[in-house]
N, C-alpha and C positions, 0 to 999 in steps of 0.2 A: 817077831817086830818090823812096825812098819821103817822102812829106811827113807825120812821123811826128807833127808839129804838128797838121796836118788830120784825120790817123786818130784821134787823142786825143779831138779837139772830136767827132766825128763820134759817137766812142763814147758820149760821156759825154751828147750829144746824143739819143741813139738809147734811154741809161738813163735820164735825166729824160723821155723820152715814155712809157718804158714805165709809170715812176711814176703816170703821169698818167690810166691806164687799168687796170679789174678784170684785163682777160686779159695787161694787162702787168706786172701783180702778181703774176699767179699765173706767170707764166713764168720772172719772177725767184725767187719762193720754189720753183718745182721746181728751179732749176739751181744754189739754193744749200742745198735739200736733196739734192741729187745731189753735191754737193762733199763737203759733210758727209759722205757714206758712202764715198764714194771714198777719205778719209784715214782712217775708220774701217777702213777694207776692209786699209790697211797692217800695223794693229795687231792683226790676226786670222792665229791659227796651223793651225785647219784648213780644209780646201776647204769645207765646208757651207754657214757663216756667210759666208765670201767669196763663195760663190755668191749667195746671197741677197742680199747687200750689191751685189753687180755688180747684179743685177736691178733694183733699187730702185735704183741710180742710171741704169741705162737708162732707166725708167721715167719720172724726171724728167727727163732730158737728154732724152728724145723728147718730152714736153710744151713742154717749154724750143723745142726747132727748130720743134716745129709754130706755136707762138704767137708765136716772136721775130719773125719767121720767120728760121729757119737750114736751108734745104735739106740742104747735105752733114751737120749734127750730126744732124738726123731720119732721114736715110738710115741713118748709120752706130750709131744707137744701136734702128735699125730692127731691123737685121740681127744683132746683139749679145745682145740681148732676146731670143730664142727659145730662143740657144745656151745663154746662162745659164741660162734658165731647164728648160733639158729638162737639161742637167748637174746643177743642183741636185734637179731632182725624183729623177734616177738618183741620186745619192747617198743620199738620203733611203730611197727605197726598199732600197736595199742595206744601209744601217743596220737598217731592219725586218728585213731576211731574216736578217740578222745576230744581230737580237736573238731572234726568233723561233727559230732555230735553237739557239741558248745555252738559251731558255727549254725547251725542249724535247730537249736535249741531243742535237740532231742533228747526228751525225758523218757522215753520208751525204757531205758537199759539195755538195748541191743547190742551197745559196745561191749558190754559183760558179758555176753553170749558165750565167748569162745573158754573164760574161767569159769562155768556154769555148769550142775549136774543137773541130770532130768530126775523128777519124780512123779509119778504117778499118784492121785487120786481119784476113790471113787466117788460118785453121787452121795450126799450126805456126810461125808467124811470131815472131819474138824479136823484144819492143818495146826492151828494153834488155838488157845484161849488165852481171853483178858487174864493178865497175871504171869503167863509163861515168861520164862528167861527169854532174848531175842536173841539167839544165837547163827541166823543166815538171814539175809536178803532172798525174796524170791522176785520171779517174773514170771509172768502168767503167760503159757503159750499157747493153750488153746483150750477152749471150755471157759465157766464163769467160777469164779469166788465170790462169795460174800461176806462183808463185813456184817454181824451180826446185829452188834449193838447198836449202829446208824442206818441199817437196812441200803448200804450199796452193794451195786453189784458192779466188781471188776470187769473187763472185758481184756481180752488176747493183749498181748504186748505190753501189759500196764506191768510196772516196778512195783511191789509194796515190801511192807515190814522195816523200809529204812528208818523211819524215825525211831521207833523204839531200839532199834540196833546203836543206837547214836547216844540214845536219853542216859540221863547218871546210873538210872537203877536198872535199865538193860531190859526193863520187863513192858511185855506187851501190853495196850491200853485198850486194846478191842480184840475178839475172836473172829478169824475166819475158815469159814468152814464153805467145800465145794457144793454148788447149785448143781453142779451137774459132773463125768464125769470129765477130770480135768488134768492135762499135762504141765507140769511145775519147771523150772530151771532155777536152782536156787547156789548157794555162794557161801562159802563159809566165815566165820568172824577174821582166821588164820591169813586163811587166802585173799581178804579183803587186808589186812595189813601189810602183808607180803608187796601186795601189788602198791600200796599207798606209798613205803617206802621204797620200792623201787622206780615209781613215776608218778612225783607229786603233784602232776596233770591229773592224773586219774582222783586225787584224793580230793583237787578243787572242782572237779566235775562232779564227784560223790558228794561234796558239799554242797554244791549249788542244787541238785536233786533235790535233795530233803528241805534247803529253805524255799524252793517253788513249793515243794508241795507242803510245807505248812502255812505258804502266803495264800495258797487253793485252799487250803482248810479256812484258813482267820476270812476271806471272802465268801465261802460257805456259809461259816455261821453269821456274817455281816448282813449277806440276803435273807437267810434266815429269820433274823432278827427284824430287818426290815417287812419282811412279809408278815411276821406276826404283829408287827406296829403297824401296818396299815390296815390288816383287819381289824385291829381292837379298836383303828380310826373309822370304820367303814361302819363298825357296830353300835358304837355311839350315836356314829349320823343318824344311824335307821331309828335306834331307841327315840333320839330329840324327834324325827321326823314322825313316829307314830305316836307322840305321847299327847293328850288333849289337849287344846287350847287354853283349858281352862283347870290344867295340871299344870304345879311348875315342873318342869323338867328335872329330873332324877340326874345326879352328879354322875 
């Protein structure tokens, strides 16, 4: 059986011994700061500050593990430190890319590229058809993609498929087909949701992209309607002009 009383006496003696040396004071101070950072992390709602708090606590516990010494604690936090540091830097870089894209009004989706996977299509191959479930966003890296129903051809650098991705029924509203051999980059819904929860600015930029695309579609429809109306007006004018003077003009 474990002798709790002896274990407690040993712990107290160890702490008293640590107070007696400068190295011990540094170790205890590091452990106290690390514990405070862990507690603070429970109140943080976004990922970037949480990662930086984790980095700070890893450093503190690593110092404590080396100076106490405690090999298991030192090894554990030596492993966790680079992981948390890498994830923190990754999130900071994403934030910077999102901000740069927002300031430059960049709607190409290049800021998504590090999180996308490559896919190739042969000429004439169908990427998705109208009515399919929208489970990916796409960016065209090379080649041309034709939106079949409206006869629009997309050029490289264009992100597409985002509107159906956020639609209530998540259904494609048109078909996309490779007009020539293409290289696509795609990102799935799970990754988008993960990035959104880890970095709210990512979500705002993506919503802005969707809003801009919808506005562009509205403008395109308005221009098409205006052109149709102008053509109808011109046709009526020609009919009136060509009507003989002794005949009443047809409405």
